[in-house]
C-alpha positions as CSV (number, residue, x, y, z in Angstrom):
1,M,-0.1,0.0,0.2
2,S,1.4,3.5,-0.9
3,E,1.5,6.4,1.3
4,A,-0.9,7.9,-0.8
5,Q,-3.6,4.9,0.0
6,R,-3.0,4.9,3.3
7,P,-5.9,6.7,5.1
8,L,-4.1,8.2,7.8
9,V,-0.1,9.8,7.3
10,A,1.6,8.5,10.7
11,E,2.6,11.8,12.4
12,R,4.8,9.8,15.2
13,E,5.4,6.4,15.2
14,V,5.8,5.5,19.2
15,A,6.6,1.6,19.1
16,S,8.2,0.0,15.8
17,T,7.7,-3.2,14.4
18,C,11.5,-4.3,15.5
19,R,10.5,-4.3,19.3
20,P,11.3,-8.0,20.7
21,R,8.8,-9.3,23.2
22,A,8.1,-7.8,26.5
23,A,10.4,-4.9,25.8
24,N,10.3,-1.7,27.3
25,A,8.6,0.7,24.1
26,R,10.9,3.6,25.3
27,H,13.8,1.8,23.6
28,Y,12.6,1.3,20.4
29,L,10.9,4.0,19.1
30,R,11.4,5.4,15.7
31,H,12.0,8.8,14.1
32,M,13.4,10.1,17.1
33,S,17.1,10.2,18.0
34,D,16.7,10.7,21.6
35,P,13.9,8.3,22.9
36,S,14.2,10.3,26.5
37,N,12.5,12.9,25.1
38,L,9.3,11.8,24.6
39,D,6.7,14.5,25.5
40,E,3.9,13.9,28.3
41,F,1.6,12.3,25.8
42,E,4.0,9.6,24.2
43,S,4.9,8.9,27.4
44,L,1.4,7.6,28.5
45,V,1.3,5.8,25.2
46,A,4.6,3.9,25.9
47,D,3.6,3.3,29.5
48,A,0.7,1.3,28.2
49,I,2.4,-0.3,25.7
50,D,4.5,-1.6,28.6
51,R,1.6,-2.7,30.7
52,L,0.5,-4.9,28.5
53,P,0.7,-8.4,29.1
54,D,3.5,-10.3,27.4
55,E,1.5,-12.6,25.5
56,F,-0.2,-9.3,24.3
57,Q,3.2,-7.3,23.6
58,E,4.3,-10.6,21.7
59,V,1.4,-10.1,19.3
60,M,2.3,-6.5,19.0
61,A,5.7,-7.1,17.8
62,N,4.3,-6.3,14.3
63,V,2.1,-3.6,14.7
64,A,3.0,0.2,14.8
65,V,1.8,2.5,17.3
66,V,1.3,5.8,15.9
67,I,0.0,9.1,17.8
68,S,-1.7,11.3,15.5
69,D,-3.6,14.9,16.1
70,R,-6.0,13.8,13.2
71,G,-9.0,12.4,15.6
72,T,-10.9,15.4,15.1
73,E,-11.5,14.8,11.5
74,A,-11.8,10.9,12.0
75,H,-14.2,11.3,15.1
76,A,-12.4,8.2,17.0
77,Y,-10.1,8.1,20.1
78,G,-8.2,5.5,18.1
79,L,-8.2,3.3,14.9
80,Y,-7.0,0.1,13.9
81,S,-6.0,-0.5,10.5
82,G,-4.4,-3.8,8.9
83,D,-5.9,-7.3,8.3
84,G,-5.2,-8.7,11.5
85,V,-3.5,-11.1,13.5
86,A,-4.3,-14.0,11.2
87,R,-3.1,-12.6,7.9
88,D,-0.2,-10.6,6.8
89,R,-1.1,-8.9,3.2
90,Y,-1.4,-5.3,4.9
91,P,0.7,-3.6,7.8
92,D,-0.9,-3.6,10.7
93,R,-1.0,-0.2,12.6
94,I,-2.8,1.5,16.1
95,V,-3.4,5.2,15.5
96,L,-4.2,6.6,19.1
97,Y,-5.5,10.3,18.5
98,R,-3.7,13.1,20.9
99,D,-6.2,15.6,20.1
100,T,-9.4,14.2,20.6
101,L,-7.9,12.0,23.8
102,E,-6.2,15.5,25.5
103,R,-9.5,17.2,24.8
104,D,-12.2,15.4,26.5
105,F,-9.4,13.5,28.8
106,G,-6.5,16.2,29.3
107,H,-7.6,17.9,32.2
108,D,-6.9,15.0,34.3
109,R,-3.8,13.1,33.6
110,D,-4.7,10.1,35.8
111,L,-8.1,10.1,33.7
112,L,-6.6,10.3,30.2
113,A,-3.3,7.9,31.1
114,R,-6.6,5.2,31.3
115,Q,-8.5,6.3,28.3
116,V,-5.0,6.0,26.5
117,E,-4.5,2.4,27.9
118,Q,-8.2,1.5,27.1
119,T,-8.3,2.8,23.6
120,L,-4.8,0.9,23.1
121,R,-6.5,-2.2,24.0
122,H,-9.3,-1.4,22.3
123,E,-7.5,-1.4,18.9
124,L,-5.4,-4.5,20.0
125,A,-8.7,-6.4,20.1
126,H,-9.3,-5.1,16.6
127,H,-6.4,-6.6,15.5
128,L,-6.9,-9.8,17.2
129,G,-10.6,-9.9,15.4
130,W,-13.1,-8.7,17.4
131,G,-15.3,-6.3,15.9
132,E,-17.3,-3.3,17.8
133,R,-19.7,-5.4,19.5
134,G,-17.7,-7.9,20.3
135,V,-15.1,-5.5,21.5
136,G,-17.7,-3.0,23.1
137,G,-18.7,-6.8,25.1
138,L,-15.1,-6.8,26.6
139,G,-15.6,-3.6,28.5
140,L,-13.1,-1.9,25.9
């Protein structure tokens, strides 16, 4: 899929496809010369990735996690694109929308951190094959 065909342009990729199982996300950041320079939101995303159980971190080894400021356009907190864990025809990507998450939950850092983690897990569930109805049934 060419860059022009992708529905979203990645603004900042937080976890790369080269991250080994259960690794600390901060050590595997792309497009950054110094991973210690994460801003507050990027740190929340890295923490949410690090809190995933080992089994899910293994599943996410080939899923890019991207932070975007296009959530208002998408009317969403997150988006999964790809063909799921069972196939490998298209690149798998989870987009977390900083603008809408911060707009709705940014008044409370703990609330924002919980919502970032819930959104990450929600989009990961899509990667695992759950539809919106099933993901909602999981409380995500």
